[in-house]
C-alpha positions as CSV (number, residue, x, y, z in Angstrom):
1,M,9.4,-4.2,-16.7
2,A,8.4,-4.3,-13.1
3,A,4.6,-5.4,-12.5
4,H,2.7,-3.4,-9.9
5,H,-0.4,-4.9,-8.2
6,Y,-3.7,-2.4,-7.9
7,L,-6.9,-2.8,-6.0
8,L,-9.8,-2.1,-8.0
9,L,-13.6,-1.5,-7.1
10,L,-16.4,-2.2,-9.9
11,G,-19.8,-1.7,-9.7
12,T,-23.1,-0.7,-12.2
13,D,-26.2,0.2,-11.5
14,T,-27.8,-2.4,-13.2
15,D,-28.9,-5.5,-12.8
16,D,-26.9,-7.1,-15.1
17,E,-23.8,-8.6,-14.1
18,S,-22.5,-8.7,-17.8
19,W,-21.1,-5.1,-17.9
20,L,-18.7,-6.3,-14.6
21,R,-18.2,-9.4,-16.8
22,Q,-17.0,-7.4,-19.3
23,A,-14.8,-4.9,-17.6
24,R,-13.3,-7.8,-15.9
25,I,-12.2,-8.9,-20.0
26,R,-11.0,-5.2,-20.4
27,L,-9.1,-5.1,-17.3
28,G,-7.3,-8.3,-18.0
29,Q,-5.9,-7.2,-21.3
30,S,-3.7,-4.9,-19.2
31,G,-2.3,-8.1,-17.2
32,G,-3.8,-10.6,-15.0
33,L,-6.6,-10.4,-12.6
34,L,-4.7,-12.1,-9.6
35,R,-8.0,-12.0,-7.2
36,E,-11.8,-11.5,-7.2
37,S,-14.0,-10.7,-4.9
38,K,-17.6,-12.1,-4.5
39,L,-20.2,-10.2,-6.6
40,V,-22.6,-8.5,-4.4
41,H,-25.9,-7.0,-5.3
42,G,-27.6,-4.5,-3.3
43,P,-29.1,-0.9,-2.5
44,S,-26.7,2.4,-3.2
45,V,-24.5,2.9,-0.1
46,V,-25.5,7.0,-0.1
47,P,-28.4,8.1,1.4
48,G,-31.4,8.9,-0.8
49,D,-29.8,7.2,-3.8
50,G,-32.7,4.6,-4.6
51,H,-30.5,3.1,-7.1
52,R,-29.3,-0.9,-6.6
53,Y,-25.7,-1.6,-7.5
54,I,-23.7,-4.9,-8.3
55,N,-20.2,-4.9,-6.7
56,Q,-16.8,-6.5,-6.8
57,A,-13.1,-6.1,-5.8
58,L,-10.2,-7.3,-8.1
59,L,-6.6,-7.2,-7.6
60,L,-5.0,-6.4,-10.7
61,E,-1.2,-6.9,-11.8
62,T,-0.1,-4.7,-15.0
63,V,3.0,-3.3,-15.9
64,Q,1.6,-0.2,-16.1
65,P,2.4,2.5,-13.8
66,R,-0.6,4.0,-12.0
67,D,-1.1,7.3,-13.6
68,E,-1.1,5.2,-16.8
69,L,-3.2,2.7,-15.3
70,A,-5.7,5.2,-14.3
71,A,-6.2,6.9,-17.7
72,F,-6.9,3.2,-18.7
73,L,-9.6,2.6,-16.7
74,K,-11.2,6.2,-17.7
75,R,-10.7,4.8,-21.4
76,V,-12.6,1.4,-20.3
77,E,-15.4,3.0,-18.1
78,C,-16.0,5.4,-21.8
79,D,-15.8,2.4,-24.0
80,L,-18.2,0.3,-21.6
81,G,-20.7,3.2,-21.9
82,R,-19.9,5.4,-18.6
83,R,-21.2,8.7,-19.2
84,R,-19.7,11.6,-17.0
85,D,-22.8,13.6,-17.5
86,S,-25.2,11.1,-16.8
87,A,-26.1,10.1,-12.9
88,N,-26.7,6.6,-13.8
89,Y,-24.4,4.6,-15.2
90,L,-23.4,0.6,-16.6
91,I,-19.5,0.7,-14.6
92,D,-17.9,2.5,-12.7
93,I,-13.7,1.4,-11.3
94,D,-12.1,3.0,-9.1
95,L,-8.6,2.6,-8.1
96,V,-8.7,1.6,-4.2
97,A,-4.8,1.2,-4.0
98,E,-1.1,-0.1,-5.2
99,C,0.7,-3.0,-3.4
100,D,4.0,-4.4,-3.7
101,A,4.2,-7.8,-4.5
102,Q,3.9,-9.2,-1.2
103,D,0.6,-7.5,-1.0
104,R,1.7,-4.8,1.0
105,V,-0.2,-1.2,0.5
106,I,2.1,1.2,-0.9
107,W,-0.6,3.9,-1.9
108,Q,-4.5,4.5,-1.4
109,N,-6.7,6.6,-1.5
110,P,-9.1,6.0,1.3
111,D,-12.1,7.8,0.3
112,K,-12.3,4.6,-1.8
113,L,-13.0,2.7,1.2
114,A,-15.5,4.9,3.3
115,H,-18.0,2.6,3.5
116,A,-18.2,-1.4,5.1
117,L,-19.5,-3.1,1.9
118,F,-16.1,-1.6,-0.2
119,R,-14.1,-2.3,2.5
120,E,-15.2,-5.6,3.2
121,L,-14.8,-6.4,-1.0
122,A,-11.1,-5.3,-0.7
123,G,-10.8,-7.4,2.4
124,Q,-11.7,-10.5,-0.1
125,V,-8.5,-10.1,-2.7
126,L,-6.5,-8.0,-0.1
127,P,-6.7,-9.0,3.3
128,E,-5.0,-5.5,4.4
129,A,-7.3,-3.8,2.7
130,A,-9.8,-3.7,5.4
131,V,-8.0,-1.6,7.3
132,L,-6.5,1.0,4.6
133,H,-9.1,3.4,5.5
134,D,-7.1,3.7,8.9
135,M,-3.5,4.4,7.1
136,E,-1.7,7.9,7.4
């Protein structure tokens, strides 16, 4: 089976980095973590949201096609305590882009990179990601 490379953004609205560590462990079970950005602690990027967050970008290699990976990500969030009916969340994992083996983007969700912080984190693991939001 061919390997797929995916750019993911992780976040937690706690000040406990262990939620991201647990998510990385679970994600590693589906393949290999090729690169990780630094962890960034800071206020929400959403105006009026008083929460503080920890965010990180990852580049994951797995044999799972995108639709299977998306379902797996939702299971990981649920297993780690994410509840869709809650304003707070312990873990959020967003599928941002799929790349080929040479890190060329072949699919993207540009809405996930609308904020400069997320573009910066993505650029740490996938240099092309810094300009993803401009792609058509």
